[in-house]
C-alpha positions, 0 to 999 in steps of 0.5 A, spaced: 499 499 500 505 504 501 508 503 494 502 505 491 501 512 495 509 513 493 507 511 485 501 517 486 505 523 489 510 522 483 509 528 478 508 527 470 514 530 466 512 533 459 517 534 455 516 538 448 523 536 443 520 540 437 514 543 435 513 549 439 514 556 436 515 553 429 510 549 424 513 542 424 518 538 427 513 536 432 515 531 437 514 531 445 516 526 450 511 524 457 515 521 462 513 518 469 517 514 474 521 510 470 517 510 463 517 515 458 513 515 452 513 519 445 508 523 441 509 523 434 516 524 430 516 529 425 521 533 421 521 540 418 523 543 413 529 548 412 529 555 413 531 559 407 539 561 411 540 553 411 543 552 404 543 546 401 540 542 408 534 537 405 531 536 412 531 538 419 530 533 424 529 533 432 535 533 437 533 526 440 539 527 445 534 527 452 531 520 449 538 517 448 540 519 455 534 515 457 533 510 452 532 505 458 526 508 460 523 510 452 517 505 452 514 506 444 513 512 440 504 514 438 503 517 432 496 521 431 497 522 423 501 521 417 503 527 415 511 529 414 511 534 420 509 529 425 512 522 422 518 524 417 523 524 422 522 516 424 527 512 419 532 517 423 530 517 429 528 509 430 535 508 428 537 510 435 532 509 439 528 501 436 522 501 440 515 499 437 510 505 433 502 505 435 498 508 430 492 507 426 492 503 419 492 509 414 498 512 418 502 505 419 502 504 411 505 510 411 511 510 415 511 502 412 513 505 406 518 510 409 521 505 413 522 500 407 525 506 403 531 506 409 531 499 409 528 499 417 522 495 415 524 488 418 527 492 424 522 496 427 516 493 431 509 496 428 501 496 431 495 498 428 491 501 433 484 502 432 479 507 435 477 506 443 483 502 444 488 502 450 495 500 449 498 498 456 506 501 456 509 502 463 506 507 467 502 509 461 495 508 458 494 511 451 487 510 448 486 513 441 480 518 439 477 519 433 479 526 430 478 529 423 484 533 420 486 533 412 489 526 412 485 520 413 486 516 420 487 522 424 487 521 432 487 525 438 491 521 444 488 520 452 494 519 455 493 516 462 498 516 468 498 515 475 499 524 476 492 524 472 489 524 464 492 528 459 489 529 452 493 531 446 489 532 440 494 532 435 492 536 428 485 536 428 478 540 426 471 538 427 468 536 420 460 534 422 460 531 414 467 528 412 469 525 405 471 518 408 469 516 415 466 518 421 466 524 424 470 526 430 468 523 436 466 528 440 462 524 445 468 521 447 472 528 449 466 529 453 466 522 457 473 523 458 472 531 460 467 528 466 473 523 469 477 530 470 483 531 465 489 534 468 492 537 462 489 539 454 495 540 449 490 542 443 493 544 436 494 552 435 495 553 428 489 556 426 488 559 433 488 566 431 482 565 425 475 566 428 469 562 427 469 554 425 473 550 420 469 549 413 468 542 412 472 538 406 466 537 402 465 544 401 472 543 397 468 538 393 462 543 391 467 548 388 471 543 384 465 540 381 464 548 379 470 548 376 470 542 372 463 544 370 465 551 367 472 548 364 469 543 360 474 545 354 480 545 357 485 540 361 485 541 368 491 541 372 490 540 380 495 541 385 494 539 392 498 536 398 500 529 397 497 526 403 490 529 403 487 523 401 479 526 401 481 532 397 485 527 391 478 523 392 473 529 391 477 531 384 477 523 382 470 523 383 469 530 379 473 527 374 468 520 373 462 525 373 465 529 367 467 523 364 475 524 365 481 520 365 486 521 371 494 521 371 498 522 377 504 526 377 510 527 383 513 521 387 510 523 394 502 523 390 504 516 387 505 513 393 500 515 398 494 514 393 497 507 392 498 506 399 490 509 400 487 505 395 491 498 397 488 499 404 481 502 402 481 509 403 480 511 396 476 508 391 478 508 384 473 508 379 475 502 374 480 504 369 479 512 371 487 512 372 492 513 366 500 513 366 502 520 364 506 517 357 498 516 355 496 523 355 496 525 349 492 519 346 486 522 349 483 530 348 486 535 352 478 536 355 477 529 357 484 529 362 485 531 369 492 531 372 493 531 379 500 533 381 504 535 387 507 542 388 502 547 391 507 549 395 512 552 390 517 547 392 523 547 386 524 540 385 516 538 385 512 536 379 508 543 378 514 548 378 518 543 372 512 544 368 511 551 369 519 552 368 518 547 362 522 543 365 518 537 365 519 531 360 512 529 360 507 535 361 508 542 358 503 547 360 499 549 354 495 556 353 488 554 355 490 549 361 485 551 367 491 550 373 487 549 380 491 550 386 488 546 391 491 548 398 494 554 401 501 557 402 504 554 409 507 561 411 514 563 409 511 559 402 508 565 399 514 567 395 515 560 391 507 559 390 507 567 387 512 565 382 510 558 380 503 561 378 506 567 374 510 562 370 504 558 369 500 565 367 505 567 362 505 561 359 497 562 357 494 557 363 488 560 367 490 559 374 485 558 379 487 559 387 482 562 391 476 558 395 480 551 392 481 549 399 480 548 407 484 548 412 485 541 416 486 545 423 481 547 428 479 554 428 477 559 434 470 556 436 472 549 434 478 549 439 473 552 444 468 546 444 474 542 445 476 546 451 468 546 453 468 538 453 475 536 456 475 542 461 482 541 462 485 543 469 492 546 465 492 549 458 498 547 454 498 550 447 502 545 442 503 546 434 505 553 432 509 559 432 510 562 438 503 567 436 499 561 435 500 559 442 499 565 445 493 566 441 490 559 443 492 562 451 488 567 449 482 563 448 483 559 454 483 565 458 476 568 455 473 561 457 475 562 464 483 560 465 487 563 469 494 565 467 497 560 473 493 554 469 495 556 462 502 554 460 506 556 454 512 552 453 518 553 449 521 546 446 526 543 451 522 545 457 520 540 462 514 541 465 513 537 472 505 537 473 500 534 477 493 536 481 497 540 486 501 544 481 505 545 474 512 548 474 517 548 469 523 544 473 529 544 467 531 543 460 532 538 455 537 539 450 534 541 443 536 543 437 535 542 429 539 536 426 540 537 419 540 532 414 544 533 408 544 528 403 546 522 406 549 525 412 545 526 418 547 531 423 555 532 419 553 539 417 552 544 424 552 551 424 559 551 423 558 549 416 552 553 414 556 559 417 561 557 412 556 556 406 553 563 407 559 566 408 561 563 401 555 565 398 555 572 400 563 573 398 565 568 395 573 565 396 580 567 395 585 560 395 592 562 396 597 556 394 604 556 394 610 550 396 615 552 401 622 548 401 622 543 407 628 545 412 629 552 409 622 554 408 624 558 402 618 559 398 619 555 391 613 557 387 607 561 388 604 564 392 598 564 387 591 567 387 585 562 385 578 566 387 571 564 386 565 567 387 569 574 389 569 577 383 570 577 376 577 576 375 578 578 367 574 585 369 578 586 375 586 584 373 589 590 377 585 589 383 588 581 383 595 584 381 595 589 387 592 583 391 599 579 389 603 585 390 600 585 398 602 578 398 608 577 396 610 583 401 606 579 406 611 573 405 617 577 404 616 579 411 615 572 414 622 570 411 625 576 413 622 575 421 624 567 420 616 565 421 617 559 419 611 556 422 605 554 418 600 557 422 603 563 422 604 564 415 597 562 414 595 568 419 599 573 416 596 571 409 589 572 412 590 579 416 594 582 410 589 580 404 583 580 408 585 587 410 586 589 403 580 586 400 575 589 405 579 596 403 578 596 396 571 592 396 568 592 402 567 584 402 570 579 406 571 573 402 573 567 405 581 566 405 584 559 405 592 558 404 594 552 401 601 550 403 605 545 400 612 543 402 617 539 397 
């Protein structure tokens, strides 16, 4: 009996390792006693200043340091910002993954690409099912989102129940499956909920989020009005419901459908295999076969709605796509809204498409997958948590949700806006940040994971801004006399043919520096290199107000 009391006096630790203060890279650890479970394991895409970086994944040092406690990963849905880091993280922390059927299907495809399919345990969970791991019991609750099979999680711990909504919206008329299980949120709320971790992405937007079905009506109008042109629809690969509605419209208006973009092809094949997408017989055709049909009898569903440079739509817009070229009279539909930060790229693509004579439609062909203010209020009213912990979003989104909670009557002491890495210790008697877990961006460049850090990025920025000057020379072994050089090679600094006098002066500065070194018997390579960097750097700055990277290379014979 004593032991039971001791367990119940412990606090639950909530540790967001990413996904707060940013869009993407969602991952949160829940720790009680000797058990840790992790919710989601996402990536984010590189900022503009992360030159050459492909993906950014979370720093999981805290999980590695406590690897004996980590029991499993619970995934709320199959978007990249919630599953994208799994192949990288599971290499180091190989524990089972629990998720719904479609989510597991998408994860398995990722694991297969990384040759991890046979090494990682996966378990398909149904809504209403409970999973017991260590001190925790986790229940999956049906929600709606812009991908099917999204789930909220009720996490039962000895310190109390935590409800994590995942990304969600309230959709009473979803395209596929059932509406969000609001009744279950209410039932759990009646039991008494310690904390609610609620999606903040749309917390600034008033009203309710529109149903996905409303997009179907808009699409149908577009198909009816543009019966004489080829239609190309760009949307998120993962929005299976949107793809279903486009296919339904194509079928109704007697059009064949071609799929473009690797991620789109992957998701559609997984979703149709698992029964989440119903394809009329013979509606899909290969892109190569488009030429066998009149334009007004075809639809192309493609990736690239966010202006990504390598995506299919971008290549079509620039004329670099091997199979599809944009023609005057094409109708191109952007069935998505730009993610914050992508607006410029999207506008660039739209301009290019219009210059090729296409008709571009980008208004009212999208509804969000995230809850607006009134939907968030509904969840708060049903769950009625003791503490509000806003998650998923930039700082302004977290603050917007905190204001909603205040409007609903929560005081500031019971609203906890966290930063990534904060360790929030919470129970019935209080909630305080008691420490910091290491967090940060681990950059993936090609096959390298984490081998490009801030110093390398800084070098890349410097090279991109001011270029590089390489100084090459040969010294005699022993005496240290200059046998050849110093010669100057530059890249990205100035166009040498138009700057001969500048390069001649730079050569003179170098020669003087080497004479100085010889006269003062400076034979240490490090000192010679520093002298070259200082003198050449000062000269270049004075003449050009630029600071290129200066790299002396010394050979000895």
